[in-house]
N, C-alpha and C positions, 0 to 999 in steps of 0.2 A: 403544607404546600407540596403537592405532588411533583411539580416541575423541579423544585429544589432537590428532592430526593433523586430524581432522574439525573440531575446535573452532578450530584455527588457520586452516584454510581458510575456515571460516564467519566468523571475525573479519576476514579479508582481504576477504570479500564485503561485510561491513558497512562496512569502510573505503571500498570502491568506491562503495557506496550513499551514504555521507556526502559523498564527492567529487562525485558526480552531483548531489546536492541543492544543494551549495554552488555548483557551476558553473552550474546552470540556474535557480536561484531558483524552485523548484517547491514544491508542497505535499507534506507527508508525511502519509499516511493509513494507518490500520490497518483491515482488513476485519473487522467484528464479526459480520456475518450476511449470507448470500446468500439472499434470499427469493424471487427469481424470475429465470428466464432466458428471454429472448425465444425463441419458437419459430422465428422467422424468422432467427435468428442475429445479431441486431443489438445484443445486449448483455445486461446484467444489472442488476437492481434489488438494491441492497445497503444495509446500514447501516454507516456508516463513523465512525471517530473521527478528526477532523482534528487531528493533533498539531502542525501549524504554526500554524493559526489558533485552535485551541481549539474545543471543542464537537464536534458531530457530528450525525448523523442520516441520513435517507434520501439516497441518491445513485443516479444512473443512470450506468452505465459503458458507453460506446459500444464495441461490438465487442470486449469483453473479458470474461473469465469467471474472476474471482478465486476463491481459496479462503479460507475463514475463517482468520484469523490472519496473512494476508499483510501485509507492510509494503510500501507502494508509494510511489514518487516520481512525482507526477502533475501534469499541467496541468489545472486545473479552473476552473469558474465557477459562480456561483449563478444559479438561474432558477426560474420557476414550474413546479411539477410538476403537470400536468393530472390525473394519476391520484391524486395525493396531496393535492391542494388546499392546498398550502403550498410554500414554496421548497425546492428540493432542490439538491444539488451535482451538476453535470454534469461528468463526467470524459471528456475527449476531445471529438471533434466528430462531428456527423452525417455529415460528408463522408468518414469512414473512418479518421480518426486516433484511435487508442485513448487517447491522452493518457498512457499509462503509459511512463515512461522507464526505470524500474528496479523489479524485484520481488525481495523477499527473503521466502521462505516461512517459516512459523512455526518449523519445525525448525531451519533455518539461523539464524534470529534467536535462538532459545534457546541454541544452541551458541556462537554468536558472543558473546553477552552473557556467558555463563559464562566464556569464555576471557578476555574483557576484565576481568571481575571478578577472576579468578585472577591476571591480569597487573598488577593494581592500577590499571587504567585507569578504573575507576568504583567507586563505593561500592555495596556489596551491602545 
């Protein structure tokens, strides 16, 4: 069964993601919307849900172009958003660091969670 192998691989990817988060003390965020990409290649404006701190909202991701549904392990800080007129989450640094340590795409996340549920590792 091919899909079972894909689910196992995806669950292993989630295990690696969890290890990365634990080892680096980073934020876990989910990309809910990508609403602008800079023409000069410097990053993306997105709406995130911060699963580590709770809450969410606008964010600027330096030099990174995520897809909706991505689960990311990131280094981030809050700051004033001059185009938003409120605080935003800044992922990465203007100096060129994307701040993204690990990415799990939406499809891999769904498969991995399904495998974990079948294996009894989480409640459905």
